[in-house]
Every structure is written in structure tokens, then in C-alpha cells.
C-alpha positions in Angstrom: 56.7 146.5 -81.6 54.7 147.0 -78.3 56.3 148.3 -75.2 55.0 148.4 -71.6 55.0 151.4 -69.3 55.4 151.1 -65.5 55.0 154.0 -63.3 56.4 152.8 -59.8 55.6 153.4 -56.0 51.9 151.8 -56.0 51.4 149.2 -53.6 49.4 146.1 -54.9 46.5 144.5 -53.0 43.9 142.5 -54.9 43.7 138.5 -55.8 45.5 137.5 -59.2 44.2 134.2 -61.0 46.9 131.9 -61.6 46.9 130.1 -65.2 47.7 126.8 -66.4 51.4 125.6 -66.5 52.8 126.8 -70.0 55.5 124.4 -69.9 53.3 121.4 -68.5 50.5 122.4 -71.5 53.4 122.2 -74.5 54.3 118.6 -73.2 50.7 117.7 -72.8 49.8 118.9 -76.3 52.2 116.3 -78.2 50.8 113.4 -76.4 47.8 113.4 -78.4 50.0 112.2 -81.0 49.8 108.8 -79.0 46.2 107.4 -80.0 43.9 108.0 -82.9 41.3 109.2 -80.1 40.5 112.6 -78.9 42.8 114.3 -75.9 41.3 117.3 -73.9 43.1 119.7 -72.2 41.2 121.9 -69.4 42.9 125.1 -67.9 45.2 125.7 -70.8 47.0 128.8 -70.6 46.2 131.3 -73.4 49.7 132.0 -74.5 51.4 132.5 -78.2 53.6 129.3 -77.5 50.4 127.2 -77.3 49.0 128.7 -80.6 52.5 128.0 -82.3 52.4 124.0 -80.9 48.8 124.1 -82.4 50.1 125.4 -85.6 52.8 122.7 -85.6 50.5 119.8 -84.6 48.0 120.8 -87.3 50.8 120.6 -89.7 51.3 117.0 -88.9 47.8 116.3 -90.0 46.1 116.6 -86.0 42.7 118.4 -85.5 43.0 121.1 -83.0 40.0 123.1 -81.4 40.3 126.1 -79.2 37.6 126.5 -76.9 36.3 128.5 -74.0 38.3 131.8 -75.2 41.5 129.1 -75.5 41.1 127.5 -71.9 40.2 124.2 -73.7 42.2 122.5 -75.8 40.7 119.7 -77.6 43.0 117.4 -80.2 42.5 114.5 -82.7 45.7 112.5 -84.1 42.7 110.2 -85.8 44.0 111.2 -89.6 47.9 112.4 -89.5 48.8 113.1 -92.8 52.5 113.7 -92.1 55.8 112.6 -90.0 57.7 115.6 -90.5 58.0 118.8 -88.5 59.3 121.6 -90.1 62.3 124.1 -89.3 59.9 127.0 -90.3 57.8 126.0 -87.2 60.2 124.3 -84.5 62.6 126.7 -85.0 60.7 129.3 -83.2 60.3 127.5 -79.9 62.4 124.7 -78.1 59.5 122.5 -77.3 58.5 121.3 -80.7 61.1 118.7 -80.4 58.4 116.7 -78.0 56.7 115.2 -80.8 59.9 113.0 -81.7 59.0 110.7 -79.3 55.1 110.1 -79.1 55.2 110.0 -83.5 58.1 107.3 -83.1 56.4 105.4 -80.6 53.0 105.2 -82.7 53.8 105.4 -86.2 57.7 104.1 -86.1 59.0 107.1 -88.0 59.4 110.4 -87.4 61.5 113.8 -89.3 61.9 116.2 -86.6 64.0 119.8 -87.3 66.5 120.3 -84.8 65.0 123.5 -82.5 66.4 126.9 -83.2 69.1 128.5 -80.8 67.7 129.7 -77.7 68.8 133.5 -75.8 69.5 131.7 -72.8 72.0 128.8 -73.6 72.4 125.8 -76.2 70.2 123.0 -74.3 71.4 120.4 -77.1 69.0 117.7 -77.9 71.4 114.9 -77.6 69.6 113.4 -74.2 66.4 113.1 -76.5 67.9 111.1 -79.3 70.1 109.0 -77.0 67.5 108.1 -74.6 65.3 106.9 -77.7 68.1 105.2 -79.2 68.0 103.1 -75.7 64.6 102.0 -76.8 65.7 100.8 -80.1 65.4 103.5 -82.4 67.8 104.3 -85.7 68.1 107.8 -86.0 70.2 109.9 -88.1 70.8 113.5 -88.5 70.4 114.8 -92.2 70.7 118.6 -93.0 69.4 120.0 -89.5 66.7 117.3 -89.5 66.2 114.3 -87.1 65.4 111.0 -88.7 64.3 108.9 -86.8 62.8 104.9 -87.6 62.0 102.2 -85.2 60.9 99.4 -87.5 59.9 96.6 -85.4 59.0 99.6 -83.1 60.0 100.5 -79.6 61.0 98.0 -76.4 62.2 98.7 -73.3 65.1 99.4 -71.8 67.1 100.9 -68.6 68.3 104.4 -69.7 70.0 106.5 -67.1 70.4 110.4 -67.4 73.7 111.8 -67.0 72.2 114.9 -65.8 68.8 115.9 -65.3 67.4 117.0 -68.2 63.2 117.7 -68.3 62.7 117.9 -71.7 64.5 114.4 -72.4 62.4 113.1 -69.8 59.2 114.1 -71.4 60.2 113.1 -74.5 61.6 109.3 -73.6 58.5 109.0 -71.1 56.3 109.4 -73.8 58.1 107.4 -76.4 58.1 104.5 -73.7 54.5 104.5 -72.5 53.9 102.1 -76.3 57.0 100.3 -76.3 57.4 96.6 -76.0 58.5 95.3 -71.9 59.7 97.6 -69.3 61.4 101.2 -69.3 63.4 102.0 -66.4 64.4 106.1 -66.4 67.0 106.9 -63.7 67.7 110.1 -62.8 64.8 111.2 -64.3 63.3 114.9 -63.6 61.2 115.8 -60.9 59.6 118.5 -62.1 55.7 119.1 -61.2 55.1 119.1 -64.9 57.1 115.3 -65.4 53.9 114.3 -62.9 51.3 116.1 -64.6 52.6 114.7 -67.8 52.8 111.2 -65.8 49.4 111.7 -64.5 47.3 112.6 -68.1 49.0 109.3 -69.7 47.7 107.2 -67.6 44.3 108.5 -67.8 45.0 107.6 -71.3 46.0 104.0 -70.7 49.4 104.2 -69.6 51.2 102.3 -66.8 53.5 104.6 -65.4 55.0 104.3 -61.8 57.3 107.0 -60.1 57.1 110.3 -61.8 57.9 113.1 -59.6 61.1 111.0 -58.4 64.6 110.2 -59.8 63.1 106.9 -61.1 60.6 106.2 -63.3 59.3 102.7 -64.4 56.9 103.1 -67.5 55.1 99.2 -68.2 54.5 99.6 -72.2 50.6 99.0 -73.6 50.0 98.8 -76.8 47.5 101.7 -77.3 46.3 104.5 -75.5 42.9 105.9 -75.5 41.6 109.1 -75.5 41.4 111.3 -71.9 40.2 114.7 -70.4 43.2 116.3 -68.4 43.4 119.6 -66.4 46.7 121.3 -67.0 48.0 121.6 -63.7 48.6 125.6 -62.1 52.2 127.5 -63.7 54.5 127.6 -60.5 56.6 130.2 -62.5 53.8 132.5 -63.2 52.8 131.8 -59.5 56.3 132.6 -58.4 56.4 135.9 -60.3 53.4 137.3 -58.9 54.6 136.3 -55.7 57.3 138.9 -56.0 55.1 142.0 -57.2 54.0 142.5 -53.6 57.5 141.4 -52.1 58.4 144.5 -54.2 55.4 147.1 -54.1 54.2 146.2 -50.7 50.6 145.5 -49.7 49.1 142.4 -49.7 48.2 140.0 -52.8 46.6 136.9 -53.0 47.4 134.1 -55.8 43.9 132.3 -56.7 44.8 128.6 -57.2 48.2 128.9 -55.7 50.1 126.0 -54.0 52.7 125.7 -51.7 53.9 122.4 -52.7 55.0 123.9 -56.2 57.5 126.5 -55.4 58.6 125.6 -51.7 62.0 126.2 -52.1 61.3 129.8 -53.5 59.0 130.5 -50.9 61.8 129.6 -48.2 64.4 132.3 -49.8 61.1 134.9 -49.5 61.3 133.7 -46.0 64.5 134.4 -45.3 64.1 138.1 -47.2 61.5 138.9 -45.2 58.4 138.1 -46.7 55.3 136.0 -45.4 53.6 133.4 -47.5 50.5 131.7 -46.3 48.5 129.1 -48.1 44.7 129.6 -47.7 42.0 127.9 -49.2 41.9 129.9 -52.4 45.6 129.8 -52.9 48.5 131.8 -51.4 48.7 135.1 -49.5 52.1 137.3 -49.9 52.7 140.5 -48.0 56.1 142.2 -47.2 57.4 142.1 -43.8 58.2 145.9 -42.4 60.9 147.8 -43.9 63.8 147.3 -46.9 64.0 143.0 -47.5 66.8 141.1 -46.5 69.5 140.0 -48.7 69.8 136.2 -49.4 72.0 134.2 -51.4 70.4 132.0 -54.1 71.5 129.0 -56.2 69.5 127.7 -58.8 68.8 124.0 -59.6 66.6 121.4 -60.9 62.9 120.7 -58.9 62.7 121.0 -55.9 65.4 123.2 -55.7 65.2 127.1 -56.5 63.6 127.3 -59.9 66.1 129.1 -62.7 63.1 130.6 -64.3 62.7 132.7 -61.3 66.2 133.4 -60.8 65.5 136.9 -63.2 62.7 138.0 -61.2 64.0 137.4 -57.8 67.0 139.8 -59.2 64.6 142.4 -59.4 63.8 142.1 -55.4 67.0 141.8 -54.2 68.2 145.2 -56.2 66.6 147.1 -53.2 67.7 144.4 -50.4 69.2 145.0 -47.1 72.7 143.8 -48.2 74.2 141.7 -50.5 73.0 139.3 -52.6 74.9 136.2 -54.4 72.9 134.5 -57.1 74.4 131.2 -58.9 72.9 130.1 -61.9 73.7 126.3 -62.4 71.2 125.3 -65.0 71.8 127.9 -68.1 74.7 129.8 -69.2 74.1 133.1 -70.4 71.3 133.8 -68.1 72.0 137.4 -66.5 71.0 139.2 -69.8 68.6 141.3 -67.6 71.4 142.6 -65.5 72.7 145.3 -67.7 69.2 146.5 -68.0 68.8 146.6 -64.0 71.7 148.5 -64.5 70.3 150.9 -66.1 67.8 151.5 -63.4 70.3 152.2 -60.4 70.8 148.4 -59.5 74.3 147.7 -58.8 75.2 144.3 -59.9 78.4 142.4 -60.8 78.3 139.4 -63.0 81.5 137.0 -63.0 80.5 133.6 -65.6 77.3 132.2 -63.7 77.4 134.3 -60.5 75.9 137.6 -59.8 76.2 140.0 -57.3 73.9 142.2 -56.1 74.4 145.1 -53.5 70.9 146.6 -52.6 70.1 150.2 -53.3 67.7 152.5 -51.4 65.8 152.1 -54.5 65.8 152.1 -58.4 64.5 155.0 -60.5 62.7 154.2 -64.1 64.2 154.3 -67.4 63.6 152.7 -70.7 65.0 149.2 -70.7 65.4 146.2 -73.3 63.9 142.7 -72.6 66.0 140.2 -73.8 64.1 136.8 -72.9 60.4 135.5 -71.6 62.1 135.7 -67.9 63.9 139.2 -68.2 60.8 140.8 -69.6 58.8 140.2 -66.5 61.9 140.9 -64.0 62.3 144.5 -65.6 58.0 144.9 -65.0 58.2 143.9 -61.5 61.5 146.3 -61.0 59.2 148.9 -62.5 56.4 148.4 -60.0 59.0 149.2 -57.3 60.7 152.1 -59.1 60.8 155.5 -58.7 59.4 157.2 -62.0 58.6 155.8 -65.3 60.0 152.4 -66.8 59.4 151.5 -70.3 60.2 148.1 -71.3 60.9 147.6 -74.6 60.6 144.2 -77.0 58.0 143.0 -75.0 57.3 140.4 -77.2 58.6 137.5 -75.5 56.4 138.2 -72.2 53.6 136.7 -74.4 55.5 133.7 -74.9 54.8 132.7 -71.2 52.5 135.5 -69.3 49.0 136.2 -70.2 47.5 139.4 -69.7 50.1 140.6 -67.1 48.9 144.5 -67.4 45.0 143.1 -66.9 46.5 141.0 -63.7 48.7 143.7 -62.2 46.2 146.4 -63.0 43.5 144.8 -61.2 45.6 145.0 -57.8 46.2 148.7 -58.1 49.8 148.9 -60.5 49.8 151.7 -63.3 50.7 149.5 -66.2 50.1 149.8 -69.7 50.8 148.6 -73.5 51.4 150.5 -76.0 52.3 150.0 -79.8 54.6 151.8 -81.9 51.5 152.0 -84.2 49.3 153.7 -81.5 
């Protein structure tokens, strides 16, 4: 099993290219199930989760071609051979549930395993099912599988989410494109990935209005066609690498970065004493003189502070001047990185969904254990600013969401390497 060794204390200077968004690409790939014509995605990230989604689609009979070292994904669902998404694949990744809506919409049937557990909370799929039932689907849960049918096809409906759910918005949005009549989704998620999905679906012939707002209107069409669509850049990777020079000092330019994707996050960085400037090629990030300031953070659905940047922000605040309070309002069990940061000398108290961080002068390198994807990279960030050597173990999580971390950070002057137990 791989580990990553970071030797801290080096300023970072240079450029880091930002990849396409994992969460967007994992949603766009199932959209191929809505048409029998090819769907081509450009700017795809090269991640293990993308490979897992490819395997799932191939198990249904989709032809998937990975071109340009994985940056282009070409998919064709002309000859589906199955409507069953097996547990052995689905358990590896929660986004697998997103094949349910498209299969049901196009072929009026789908059998999809309930997703496996998740280290950062239960994240049930009941909203996905309730929304599809509102569109006329007949759903049964049998031995861990969702059996969904729509013998006469789906029909438009008004559905209001009791709380914001990105995945459920995506699933129902895709299903509604082929439903008869008009569907209105209220209290819908507003994430950039939702807008990106709607842009792709509209390019395929869908009629969607309001994506990116809390009310989305979908006029059903008889069929969708193929398209080519560029995946939006990854705002979580962007935010993560914005924190690297904030922790180490120096100046890093994030190529392709857009301020509108991380506005709430950038506001907190400014409050902490970090300069973020938008230029022609992306965002430039520099730390002002001295230690950063303590800030309070509360995670919220977009356009609020992203839960997927909370762990990384905590890494920055461990050495801030003063006391910071981080409130996690999206997922339970999302402070598992805190004990590992404490091994490095951080002063953190966790009570339920609140973490209180008292800044220390500097962290010290230590062996630490990654518990999930975002925790993995938060420990790497902490190691960049720590004194001495930090060894981050169990980094297989990292490859699910970040491509070539060591290369990108090394190019800016970090001393970081991946090592394998097998040498």
C-alpha cells in the first residue's frame, strides 16, 4: 500500500494546472445512457473513480473508449446488454446510483444495487427514489437492490426536495429529460456541476432551464442525441491547491481557476490574510506577511463554503493566530482528520459537528493515517507547512479525487514523494 512522504518548510512558487471536475464527470458519464448516439467528454480527470464508472457502464453494455491518456472519454450506449448494476461495482462508489434515472428514463426499467457505506456519513438515496416515484416510477427494494419500472414511461411532475441533495437533483434531472410533459424541481441543488450537467444535456437536445438556481424546469423530449462536452474544472481541486501557498508561503498560479466557482471559499481566505487574484490564465494565490488569521467556517450547500474543503481549511487554521471554529453542517463524521492533525501538534477539540482549532506556531511532521479522500490531502497540506517529515499512510483514497498530486506540488518546489511497501 502506498504512502506519501512530505518534508515541510519549503515555499511554493510556480503553476498548477487544474483538472476537470471529478464530481461533474461522474455525473456526465451516466448521461450516455439517455441516448444511443456517442457522448464525448473532454477535459476528463484521470482518476480511479472515473475508471470505476467506466467499468460500471461497460457492465451494462456501454462501449467506453479512453483517449489522450484519459482526458477524453467517448461512450456509446447503442447496444445495452443489461439493466442491472451489480453490487460488486456499485459498492465501490456512491455515484454509481446515477445510472438509475437515465436507464429508467430511456428503457423504462433498471435494477441498481444500493451503494455501499461511506466513511463520512450515511448519505441515503431515499430522495433519489422519491423523486423518481414522483415521475411515475414503480420502485421496490429487494435484497439490497432497487428494482425500478416505468411501464408507460416517465411523466413530468412537480417535485420539491425537502433538503438540498446534489446527487438526487442530478438523477432526477437526467430522468426528467425523457419524461412526457414538464417537470419542475424545487429546492434543487445549485452546484456548478448541476449547471455543467444541464449544459451537456441541452447540447444533447434536452430542454432545461434554471440549472444553477433552486428551481429547474425540464420540458421532456422524445429522444436525445450525441454531443461533445468539456467537463467543468474541479473547484475542490482548485480550492485545495489554493491552500498550498497559503500554508507554505510563496505564490502559485492555478491554471484554469475561476473565482466564481470558489467565491465563498476565497472570501474566507481573504479574511485569513491570503490574497487571491484572478488573471487571464487563472487564479494567483499569495500569503500576506506573518501568520494567517483565525476564521470561523460553516459548511453549506453551494454557493456556501464547500464541505469538501473543510478538512483542507482545517489544515491551514492549525497554525493560525487565534481560535477558529469550524461547523460541519452537511455530513456527519467528517472530522476524522482532526486526530491525525493532532498527532502533528495541532490543538483541536471536536464536539459533534463543531471543531474548535487553537492555532499553534508550527506543526511537526509525524506518521499519520488518511481516513478518506479529503482527509488525505489535508494531511499532505499540513505536512507541507510542518517542521520535518510527515508520512501519510493509506493514500489510496487520494487517487479517487486528485490526479498526480506529487507531480503538481513538486513542480512548485515541494519535497514530496510516493513510496510503495513493495519498493
